[in-house]
C-alpha positions as CSV (number, residue, x, y, z in Angstrom):
1,X,-1.6,-6.5,10.6
2,X,-0.5,-10.2,10.4
3,X,-2.5,-13.6,11.1
4,X,-1.8,-16.7,11.6
5,X,-4.9,-18.1,9.8
6,X,-4.1,-17.0,6.3
7,X,-5.9,-19.3,4.1
8,X,-8.9,-17.9,6.3
9,X,-11.1,-15.1,4.1
10,X,-11.6,-13.6,7.3
11,X,-12.5,-10.1,6.0
12,X,-15.1,-8.2,6.9
13,X,-16.8,-6.0,3.8
14,X,-14.8,-2.5,3.9
15,X,-17.7,-1.0,1.8
16,X,-21.3,-0.9,2.7
17,X,-23.4,-0.2,-0.2
18,X,-26.8,1.1,0.5
19,X,-29.8,-1.5,0.3
20,X,-33.3,-0.8,0.5
21,X,-34.0,-3.4,3.3
22,X,-32.0,-4.2,6.4
23,X,-29.3,-6.7,6.2
24,X,-28.1,-8.5,9.0
25,X,-24.2,-7.6,9.2
26,X,-21.8,-10.7,9.2
27,X,-18.5,-10.1,11.3
28,X,-15.1,-11.6,11.8
29,X,-15.7,-13.2,14.9
30,X,-12.2,-15.0,14.9
31,X,-11.0,-11.8,15.7
32,X,-13.6,-9.8,17.5
33,X,-15.9,-10.3,20.2
34,X,-19.2,-9.0,20.4
35,X,-19.5,-7.1,23.4
36,X,-23.1,-5.4,24.4
37,X,-25.3,-2.9,22.4
38,X,-23.6,0.5,22.7
39,X,-24.5,2.8,24.5
40,X,-27.2,5.7,22.4
41,X,-24.8,8.5,23.8
42,X,-21.3,7.6,22.2
43,X,-20.2,9.5,19.2
44,X,-19.2,7.5,16.0
45,X,-17.7,8.9,12.7
46,X,-17.9,7.6,8.9
47,X,-17.8,8.6,5.8
48,X,-20.0,9.0,2.7
49,X,-18.2,8.5,-0.5
50,X,-20.1,11.0,-3.2
51,X,-20.4,10.3,-7.1
52,X,-18.0,12.3,-9.2
53,X,-18.3,14.5,-12.4
54,X,-15.7,15.2,-15.1
55,X,-13.5,12.2,-14.2
56,X,-12.3,12.5,-18.5
57,X,-10.7,16.0,-17.3
58,X,-9.5,15.3,-14.4
59,X,-7.3,12.3,-16.6
60,X,-6.4,14.8,-18.8
61,X,-5.0,17.3,-16.1
62,X,-3.4,14.4,-14.3
63,X,-1.4,13.4,-17.9
64,X,-0.6,17.3,-18.2
65,X,0.9,17.2,-15.1
66,X,3.0,14.1,-14.9
67,X,4.2,13.9,-18.7
68,X,7.9,15.0,-19.1
69,X,7.9,18.1,-21.7
70,X,4.3,19.3,-20.3
71,X,4.4,22.9,-20.0
72,X,2.1,22.0,-16.6
73,X,4.8,19.3,-15.4
74,X,5.1,19.3,-12.2
75,X,2.6,21.8,-11.2
76,X,1.1,20.3,-8.4
77,X,-2.6,21.5,-7.5
78,X,-4.3,21.8,-3.7
79,X,-7.2,19.5,-3.0
80,X,-9.5,22.2,-3.0
81,X,-8.2,22.8,-7.2
82,X,-8.6,18.8,-8.1
83,X,-12.2,18.9,-6.0
84,X,-13.8,22.0,-8.1
85,X,-12.9,19.8,-11.2
86,X,-14.8,16.7,-10.0
87,X,-17.4,18.0,-7.5
88,X,-20.7,16.5,-7.5
89,X,-24.4,17.9,-7.8
90,X,-24.2,21.2,-5.4
91,X,-27.6,21.0,-5.1
92,X,-28.0,17.4,-4.2
93,X,-24.9,17.7,-1.6
94,X,-27.2,20.7,0.0
95,X,-29.9,18.9,0.2
96,X,-27.6,15.9,1.5
97,X,-26.1,18.1,4.1
98,X,-29.6,19.6,5.4
99,X,-30.7,15.8,5.9
100,X,-27.6,15.2,8.3
101,X,-28.1,18.1,10.2
102,X,-31.9,17.5,10.5
103,X,-30.8,14.2,12.0
104,X,-28.3,16.0,14.5
105,X,-25.4,14.5,12.6
106,X,-22.3,16.9,11.9
107,X,-21.0,16.6,9.1
108,X,-18.6,18.4,6.7
109,X,-18.0,18.3,2.7
110,X,-14.7,17.5,1.6
111,X,-15.8,17.3,-2.0
112,X,-15.4,13.7,-2.7
113,X,-16.9,12.6,0.2
114,X,-18.4,13.9,3.7
115,X,-17.0,13.1,7.0
116,X,-20.4,12.3,9.6
117,X,-20.4,12.4,13.3
118,X,-22.9,11.6,15.5
119,X,-24.4,10.1,19.0
120,X,-24.9,6.0,17.9
121,X,-29.0,6.8,18.8
122,X,-29.3,9.9,16.1
123,X,-27.3,7.7,13.5
124,X,-29.0,4.6,14.5
125,X,-32.5,7.0,14.2
126,X,-31.4,8.3,10.5
127,X,-30.1,5.0,8.8
128,X,-32.0,2.6,11.0
129,X,-28.8,0.8,12.1
130,X,-28.1,-1.1,15.3
131,X,-25.0,-0.7,17.1
132,X,-22.7,-3.0,19.3
133,X,-19.5,-3.4,21.0
134,X,-16.5,-5.1,19.5
135,X,-13.3,-6.3,21.5
136,X,-10.4,-7.4,19.4
137,X,-9.7,-11.1,20.6
138,X,-6.1,-11.0,19.1
139,X,-4.3,-8.0,19.4
140,X,-3.7,-6.7,23.0
141,X,-4.5,-2.8,23.1
142,X,-6.6,-2.2,20.3
143,X,-9.2,-0.1,21.6
144,X,-13.5,-1.1,21.4
145,X,-14.8,-0.3,18.4
146,X,-18.5,0.2,17.7
147,X,-20.3,-1.3,14.7
148,X,-23.8,-1.8,13.4
149,X,-25.1,-4.6,13.0
150,X,-27.6,-4.0,10.1
151,X,-26.5,-2.2,7.3
152,X,-27.5,1.2,6.8
153,X,-30.0,2.2,4.3
154,X,-30.6,6.4,3.1
155,X,-33.5,7.9,1.3
156,X,-33.9,6.8,-2.2
157,X,-33.5,10.8,-2.9
158,X,-30.0,10.6,-2.0
159,X,-29.2,7.0,-4.2
160,X,-27.8,9.0,-7.2
161,X,-25.1,10.9,-5.4
162,X,-24.0,8.6,-2.3
163,X,-22.3,5.4,-3.5
164,X,-21.1,3.8,-0.3
165,X,-20.4,4.6,3.4
166,X,-17.6,3.1,5.1
167,X,-16.8,2.6,9.1
168,X,-20.9,2.0,9.6
169,X,-20.9,-1.9,9.6
170,X,-17.5,-2.2,8.2
171,X,-14.9,-4.0,10.3
172,X,-11.3,-2.9,10.4
173,X,-9.6,-4.7,7.2
174,X,-7.4,-7.7,8.6
175,X,-4.8,-7.6,5.3
176,X,-1.5,-9.9,6.0
177,X,1.0,-7.9,5.3
178,X,4.1,-8.4,3.0
179,X,7.0,-9.9,5.0
180,X,8.0,-13.5,6.2
181,X,10.1,-14.2,8.5
182,X,13.0,-16.4,8.2
183,X,12.6,-20.1,10.2
184,X,16.6,-20.4,10.2
185,X,19.5,-18.5,8.7
186,X,20.6,-20.6,5.6
187,X,21.8,-18.2,3.1
188,X,25.2,-17.0,3.3
189,X,24.4,-13.2,3.6
190,X,22.7,-10.5,5.5
191,X,21.0,-7.4,3.4
192,X,21.4,-4.7,6.0
193,X,21.0,-0.5,4.7
194,X,24.4,-1.0,3.4
195,X,23.5,-3.2,1.0
196,X,21.4,-0.8,-0.3
197,X,23.4,1.5,-1.2
198,X,26.4,-0.5,-2.3
199,X,23.8,-2.3,-4.7
200,X,21.8,0.8,-5.7
201,X,24.5,3.5,-6.0
202,X,23.3,5.2,-2.9
203,X,26.6,8.2,-1.2
204,X,27.1,6.5,1.8
205,X,27.5,10.0,3.7
206,X,24.7,11.5,2.3
207,X,21.8,12.9,4.6
208,X,18.7,14.8,3.5
209,X,18.7,18.7,4.5
210,X,15.8,19.7,3.0
211,X,13.2,21.0,5.5
212,X,10.3,20.2,3.2
213,X,11.8,16.6,2.4
214,X,9.6,14.0,4.0
215,X,8.5,10.3,3.8
216,X,5.8,8.6,5.2
217,X,4.5,4.8,6.6
218,X,1.3,3.5,6.3
219,X,-0.5,0.0,8.2
220,X,-4.2,-0.5,8.6
221,X,-5.9,-1.5,11.5
222,X,-7.1,0.1,14.6
223,X,-3.7,0.6,16.5
224,X,-0.2,0.0,15.6
225,X,3.2,0.4,17.6
226,X,6.5,0.5,17.2
227,X,9.6,0.0,19.8
228,X,11.7,2.8,19.7
229,X,14.5,0.7,21.5
230,X,14.5,-1.9,18.7
231,X,14.7,1.4,16.4
232,X,17.8,2.3,18.3
233,X,19.6,-1.0,18.3
234,X,18.8,-1.6,14.8
235,X,20.3,1.7,14.2
236,X,23.7,0.9,16.3
237,X,24.0,-2.4,14.9
238,X,23.9,-1.2,11.0
239,X,25.6,2.1,11.7
240,X,22.6,4.9,11.6
241,X,21.8,7.2,13.2
242,X,20.6,6.1,16.9
243,X,18.6,9.3,17.8
244,X,16.3,8.8,14.6
245,X,13.0,8.7,15.7
246,X,9.2,9.3,14.1
247,X,8.5,13.3,13.4
248,X,4.6,12.9,14.0
249,X,2.5,9.9,13.8
250,X,-1.6,10.3,12.5
251,X,-4.6,7.5,14.5
252,X,-4.0,5.3,17.1
253,X,-0.1,5.0,17.1
254,X,2.1,3.6,20.3
255,X,5.9,3.9,20.7
256,X,6.2,0.6,22.2
257,X,5.8,-2.8,20.5
258,X,2.0,-3.9,20.6
259,X,1.2,-7.6,21.4
260,X,1.6,-9.7,19.6
261,X,4.5,-7.7,17.7
262,X,4.4,-6.5,14.9
263,X,6.8,-7.1,13.1
264,X,5.7,-4.8,9.7
265,X,5.8,-1.9,10.9
266,X,9.0,-2.4,12.5
267,X,10.4,-3.7,9.1
268,X,8.9,-0.3,7.1
269,X,10.1,2.4,10.0
270,X,13.9,0.4,10.5
271,X,14.1,0.2,6.9
272,X,12.7,3.3,5.2
273,X,14.6,5.6,7.8
274,X,17.9,3.2,7.5
275,X,17.7,4.1,3.9
276,X,17.1,8.0,3.8
277,X,18.3,9.2,6.6
278,X,18.1,12.8,7.7
279,X,14.1,12.7,5.9
280,X,12.0,13.7,8.3
281,X,8.9,10.4,8.8
282,X,5.7,9.8,10.1
283,X,3.6,7.2,10.5
284,X,-0.4,6.6,9.3
285,X,-2.7,4.2,11.4
286,X,-6.0,4.0,8.9
287,X,-8.8,2.4,10.8
288,X,-10.4,1.0,7.6
289,X,-8.7,0.2,3.8
290,X,-7.5,1.9,0.9
291,X,-10.4,4.0,0.6
292,X,-10.3,5.3,3.8
293,X,-6.6,5.8,3.5
294,X,-6.9,8.3,0.2
295,X,-9.4,10.4,1.9
296,X,-7.3,10.9,4.9
297,X,-4.7,12.2,2.8
298,X,-7.2,14.4,1.2
299,X,-9.2,16.1,4.3
300,X,-5.4,16.4,5.6
301,X,-4.7,18.7,2.8
302,X,-7.8,20.3,2.8
303,X,-7.3,20.9,6.7
304,X,-3.8,22.4,6.3
305,X,-2.3,19.5,7.9
306,X,1.1,17.9,6.6
307,X,1.4,15.0,4.3
308,X,4.4,13.5,3.4
309,X,5.8,13.7,0.1
310,X,6.4,9.7,-0.4
311,X,4.6,6.6,1.2
312,X,5.1,3.6,1.4
313,X,2.3,1.0,1.8
314,X,3.2,-3.3,2.3
315,X,-0.3,-4.5,2.2
316,X,-2.9,-5.7,-0.3
317,X,-6.1,-8.4,-0.9
318,X,-6.7,-9.6,-4.0
319,X,-8.3,-7.1,-6.7
320,X,-11.3,-9.1,-7.5
321,X,-12.2,-9.6,-3.2
322,X,-11.8,-6.1,-1.8
323,X,-15.4,-6.2,0.0
324,X,-14.9,-10.2,1.1
325,X,-17.5,-10.7,4.0
326,X,-16.5,-13.3,6.3
327,X,-14.9,-15.6,3.9
328,X,-18.3,-16.5,2.5
329,X,-17.4,-14.9,-1.0
330,X,-20.3,-13.3,-1.6
331,X,-18.4,-9.8,-1.1
332,X,-19.7,-6.6,-2.1
333,X,-22.4,-8.5,-4.6
334,X,-24.8,-9.1,-1.5
335,X,-25.0,-5.3,-0.8
336,X,-25.8,-4.5,-4.4
337,X,-22.4,-3.3,-5.5
338,X,-19.2,-4.9,-6.8
339,X,-15.3,-5.0,-5.6
340,X,-14.8,-3.1,-9.2
341,X,-16.6,-0.1,-7.8
342,X,-14.8,0.2,-4.9
343,X,-11.5,-0.3,-6.4
344,X,-12.5,2.1,-8.9
345,X,-13.4,5.0,-6.3
346,X,-9.9,4.5,-4.6
347,X,-8.1,4.9,-7.9
348,X,-9.6,8.0,-8.3
349,X,-8.2,8.8,-4.6
350,X,-5.0,7.4,-5.5
351,X,-4.8,9.7,-8.9
352,X,-5.8,13.2,-6.9
353,X,-3.0,12.0,-4.2
354,X,-0.2,11.9,-6.9
355,X,-1.4,15.4,-8.5
356,X,-0.9,17.2,-5.3
357,X,2.7,16.3,-5.4
358,X,2.7,13.0,-3.1
359,X,4.4,9.2,-4.5
360,X,2.8,6.6,-3.4
361,X,5.3,3.1,-3.3
362,X,2.9,-0.1,-3.0
363,X,4.4,-3.6,-2.3
364,X,3.6,-5.9,-5.1
365,X,2.8,-9.0,-3.2
366,X,4.5,-11.8,-1.7
367,X,2.8,-15.1,-3.2
368,X,3.4,-14.8,-7.0
369,X,1.0,-14.1,-9.1
370,X,-1.6,-16.4,-7.6
371,X,-1.9,-13.8,-4.6
372,X,-2.8,-15.0,-1.1
373,X,-6.2,-15.8,-2.4
374,X,-5.2,-18.7,-4.1
375,X,-1.6,-19.2,-2.2
376,X,-2.4,-23.4,-1.7
377,X,-3.0,-23.3,-5.9
378,X,-6.4,-25.2,-5.0
379,X,-8.4,-22.7,-7.2
380,X,-8.3,-24.1,-10.8
381,X,-10.7,-21.8,-12.4
382,X,-8.8,-18.8,-11.4
383,X,-5.4,-19.6,-10.5
384,X,-4.1,-16.1,-10.5
385,X,-5.6,-13.0,-9.4
386,X,-4.2,-9.2,-9.5
387,X,-3.4,-7.9,-6.0
388,X,-4.5,-4.7,-5.2
389,X,-4.1,-1.3,-4.6
390,X,-0.5,-2.8,-6.4
391,X,-3.1,-3.0,-9.7
392,X,-3.5,0.8,-9.1
393,X,-3.4,3.0,-12.3
394,X,-1.7,5.8,-10.0
395,X,0.7,4.4,-7.8
396,X,4.3,2.9,-8.6
397,X,4.4,-1.0,-7.4
398,X,7.6,-2.3,-6.4
399,X,8.8,-6.1,-6.7
400,X,10.9,-8.2,-5.0
401,X,14.3,-9.8,-5.9
402,X,17.6,-11.7,-4.3
403,X,21.1,-12.2,-5.1
404,X,22.2,-14.7,-7.0
405,X,25.5,-13.9,-6.0
406,X,27.0,-11.3,-4.4
407,X,30.2,-9.8,-3.2
408,X,30.3,-9.3,0.7
409,X,29.8,-5.7,2.3
410,X,33.5,-3.5,1.8
411,X,34.8,-2.3,5.4
412,X,34.0,-0.6,7.0
413,X,31.7,-2.2,8.2
414,X,28.6,-1.8,10.4
415,X,29.0,-3.2,13.9
416,X,26.4,-6.2,13.0
417,X,28.8,-7.5,9.9
418,X,31.9,-6.7,11.8
419,X,31.1,-8.6,15.6
420,X,28.7,-11.4,14.8
421,X,30.8,-13.7,12.6
422,X,28.2,-13.3,9.5
423,X,28.4,-12.0,6.2
424,X,26.5,-9.0,5.1
425,X,26.4,-8.8,1.0
426,X,27.7,-5.8,-0.9
427,X,26.4,-5.6,-4.8
428,X,25.7,-8.4,-7.0
429,X,23.2,-9.9,-9.9
430,X,19.8,-10.0,-8.4
431,X,17.4,-12.4,-9.8
432,X,13.9,-12.7,-9.0
433,X,12.6,-13.6,-5.7
434,X,10.8,-17.0,-5.8
435,X,10.3,-19.7,-3.6
436,X,12.0,-22.1,-2.9
437,X,15.5,-20.5,-2.9
438,X,13.8,-17.0,-1.1
439,X,10.6,-17.1,1.4
440,X,8.3,-15.3,-1.1
441,X,7.6,-14.7,-4.7
442,X,7.3,-11.5,-5.9
443,X,3.9,-10.4,-7.1
444,X,2.9,-9.1,-10.8
445,X,0.0,-8.7,-12.8
446,X,-2.8,-7.4,-14.9
447,X,-5.5,-5.3,-13.4
448,X,-9.3,-6.5,-14.4
449,X,-10.7,-3.1,-13.4
450,X,-8.0,-0.3,-14.6
451,X,-6.9,-0.5,-18.9
452,X,-3.4,-0.6,-19.5
453,X,-2.1,3.0,-18.7
454,X,-1.2,5.2,-21.5
455,X,2.3,5.4,-20.4
456,X,2.9,1.7,-20.5
457,X,1.4,0.5,-23.5
458,X,4.7,0.1,-25.4
459,X,6.2,-1.6,-22.7
460,X,3.4,-3.8,-22.4
461,X,2.8,-4.9,-25.5
462,X,6.6,-5.2,-26.0
463,X,6.3,-7.5,-23.1
464,X,3.6,-9.6,-24.4
465,X,5.0,-10.1,-27.8
466,X,8.9,-11.1,-26.4
467,X,8.6,-14.9,-25.7
468,X,8.6,-14.1,-22.3
469,X,6.3,-16.8,-20.1
470,X,2.9,-15.4,-19.2
471,X,0.0,-17.8,-18.8
472,X,-2.5,-19.0,-21.0
473,X,-5.0,-15.8,-22.1
474,X,-8.2,-17.0,-20.9
475,X,-6.5,-16.6,-17.0
476,X,-5.4,-12.9,-17.1
477,X,-6.3,-9.8,-18.7
478,X,-3.7,-8.7,-21.0
479,X,-5.1,-5.1,-21.7
480,X,-5.7,-4.0,-17.8
481,X,-2.8,-2.1,-15.9
482,X,0.7,-4.0,-15.5
483,X,2.4,-3.9,-12.6
484,X,5.0,-3.9,-10.8
485,X,6.9,-0.8,-12.2
486,X,10.3,-1.2,-10.7
487,X,11.8,-3.8,-8.1
488,X,14.2,-3.9,-5.0
489,X,16.0,-7.0,-3.1
490,X,13.5,-8.4,-0.8
491,X,15.1,-11.5,0.4
492,X,17.1,-11.8,3.8
493,X,16.8,-8.6,5.7
494,X,18.1,-7.8,9.4
495,X,15.7,-6.5,11.5
496,X,15.7,-6.1,15.3
497,X,12.3,-7.1,16.9
498,X,12.0,-7.3,20.8
499,X,15.6,-7.0,21.1
500,X,16.6,-10.2,18.8
501,X,18.2,-9.7,15.3
502,X,15.5,-11.2,12.8
503,X,16.1,-11.9,9.1
504,X,12.9,-11.4,7.1
505,X,11.7,-12.1,3.5
506,X,9.2,-9.9,1.7
507,X,8.0,-7.2,-0.7
508,X,7.3,-5.4,2.5
509,X,10.9,-4.9,2.6
510,X,11.7,-3.7,-1.0
511,X,8.8,-1.2,-1.0
512,X,10.0,1.1,2.2
513,X,13.3,0.9,0.6
514,X,12.9,2.2,-2.2
515,X,10.5,4.5,-1.3
516,X,13.2,5.6,0.8
517,X,15.8,5.9,-2.1
518,X,13.6,8.2,-4.0
519,X,12.5,10.7,-1.1
520,X,16.5,11.6,-1.1
521,X,15.8,12.3,-4.8
522,X,13.3,14.4,-3.7
523,X,15.3,15.9,-1.3
524,X,17.9,16.7,-4.1
525,X,15.0,18.1,-6.4
526,X,13.9,20.3,-3.4
527,X,17.5,22.0,-2.8
528,X,17.9,22.8,-6.1
529,X,14.6,24.6,-6.0
530,X,12.4,22.0,-8.1
531,X,9.5,20.5,-7.1
532,X,9.3,17.1,-6.1
533,X,8.4,14.1,-8.0
534,X,4.7,13.5,-7.3
535,X,2.8,10.7,-9.4
536,X,6.3,10.0,-11.0
537,X,5.7,6.7,-13.0
538,X,4.9,8.8,-17.0
539,X,8.3,10.2,-16.2
540,X,9.8,6.7,-14.9
541,X,8.4,5.1,-18.1
542,X,9.4,7.8,-20.5
543,X,13.0,8.2,-19.2
544,X,13.1,4.3,-18.9
545,X,12.7,3.7,-22.4
546,X,15.3,6.0,-23.6
547,X,17.8,5.9,-20.8
548,X,17.5,2.4,-19.6
549,X,20.6,2.9,-17.5
550,X,18.3,4.4,-14.8
551,X,17.5,0.6,-13.8
552,X,19.3,-2.5,-13.2
553,X,17.8,-5.0,-15.7
554,X,16.0,-8.1,-13.6
555,X,16.3,-11.1,-16.2
556,X,16.1,-14.3,-14.3
557,X,12.8,-15.9,-12.9
558,X,9.3,-16.1,-12.7
559,X,6.4,-16.0,-10.3
560,X,4.6,-19.0,-10.8
561,X,5.0,-20.2,-7.4
562,X,3.6,-18.8,-4.0
563,X,5.1,-18.7,-0.4
564,X,6.0,-20.3,2.7
565,X,3.5,-19.0,4.6
566,X,3.8,-21.4,7.4
567,X,0.4,-23.3,6.8
568,X,1.6,-25.5,4.3
569,X,3.9,-26.2,1.3
570,X,4.0,-23.4,-1.5
571,X,2.6,-24.9,-4.7
572,X,3.2,-23.8,-8.3
573,X,0.5,-22.3,-10.9
574,X,0.9,-20.2,-14.2
575,X,2.5,-16.7,-13.7
576,X,5.0,-14.1,-15.7
577,X,8.3,-14.5,-16.5
578,X,11.3,-12.1,-16.4
579,X,12.8,-10.7,-19.6
580,X,15.0,-8.0,-20.9
581,X,13.0,-4.5,-20.1
582,X,9.9,-4.0,-18.8
583,X,8.3,-7.3,-17.4
584,X,5.6,-8.4,-15.3
585,X,7.1,-9.6,-12.2
586,X,10.4,-6.8,-12.0
587,X,9.1,-4.3,-13.7
588,X,11.9,-2.1,-15.3
589,X,14.4,-4.0,-13.0
590,X,16.1,-2.1,-9.9
591,X,17.0,1.4,-8.9
592,X,20.4,2.8,-9.7
593,X,20.0,6.1,-8.2
594,X,22.9,8.0,-9.7
595,X,21.4,7.6,-13.0
596,X,17.8,8.2,-11.7
597,X,18.9,11.7,-9.8
598,X,20.2,12.7,-13.2
599,X,17.7,11.8,-15.4
600,X,14.7,12.7,-13.2
601,X,16.2,16.0,-11.8
């Protein structure tokens, strides 16, 4: 969701951690306007996150499922099988379920979490809360939401099993997505789907054919929408399938443009479908943040509802500030918790999603190593921060590049390139997307929560010892999960917005493009009778180490600058440099589709 007040931390705390006494809620007043006290009979829904067990056993099993050569490689599991490993103390769960029922609340146990619904008057009585209705003053069409102005309390006997709760007093997370619109077209070329095919070796004639193939997009908020007219016009201009449409949607999705126009959804849909024709595509609108996304996927799996085999997520925020409250900087600490606990629980959710056979791709960010939290480089104490969920050790994170030199696209040209007196790029040499030559600087760095993953230990150590540009050791956690894993073009993409052709930059472009490429690899695997890729990082790192031709190495550039955000000039701080092999700004490099298909098939 795009906001113009980007340097204001207007984020309501997503995670409401339980405290012994009532705490008044600070809410994002510049987005949500309080209307009135909620009627007692109004129904509300929320989630109780539970304390999990046997996470070491889950880690061991994940390694067996995702490591090439293992007897269990890609033998994906159901969510019920995974929950059997990590399930909380069942005696305590039974007591909690009984307590909820005694308070007239409907509850369903999903293993890791409990979904609860009930009338406001019953929730207020059970959790000592006070609900009010709120209207969104920035986005037309957004539904009225109901939130408590007091953080909930929970009986003492349940504090060992309930970790946190979502959607009682937290507000939808208004995170900036990963794209920047071009103010003027100063570049000599455009990137279109045929550019992606030419650069990464995707056959121009390939159309996915396996009915089990699938890919999905995610947006966070109360409503999202995509103009089908814009999608059809984009397909016509780029020589794609003008009948392309979404297969299904989840959440509050509209098949029209939302006011203000949601360019993020537009970019995601046009490019994942443009690059991966024939792959059924879904769109998920998540009323919450990352933990809520992971529980939604698990819930749908338990309910035998479909989930795509590939997801693209173009959202994120500083890892250490996942629960910031209205820019006051107190975050989860005000509630007796921390961002690290939220990130850790979300990472377990991502781990289970990957073990279900689902690949999740996440944009690395557009403001360099600094992230948007320090977009003006004013924080000299913590000049750089990892971004989340890009820093999760159970997602594949995608950085951004641009052409330093490129050949024009070869004939036959799509209509936009042949009829508008513009040049569309074919193949060329990629460098890091970096301000001032681009509008964004590719994100990358090291997690402060997750340790360096076992599958990347050698590559990370080689990078740290390579002599490449890195920040002072006091500014980053060299033993953390390092990202990105892979990269792709992120500069001067053609999109159609409200009937107009526009050019945009962002890892919001490179991420869905990369997800689409791997969705095509999945299609080939399924047609051959093989299992889908699932969480692919262990295989990606192992394969790239012995067969570096699966990627196009990106060796020039760094992420020391931030981005042109429209609210001030970009600046320069410390960061990471590209080098031969894996690095913390481009990962291994950009995809080589034929080599990846041969190696991962």
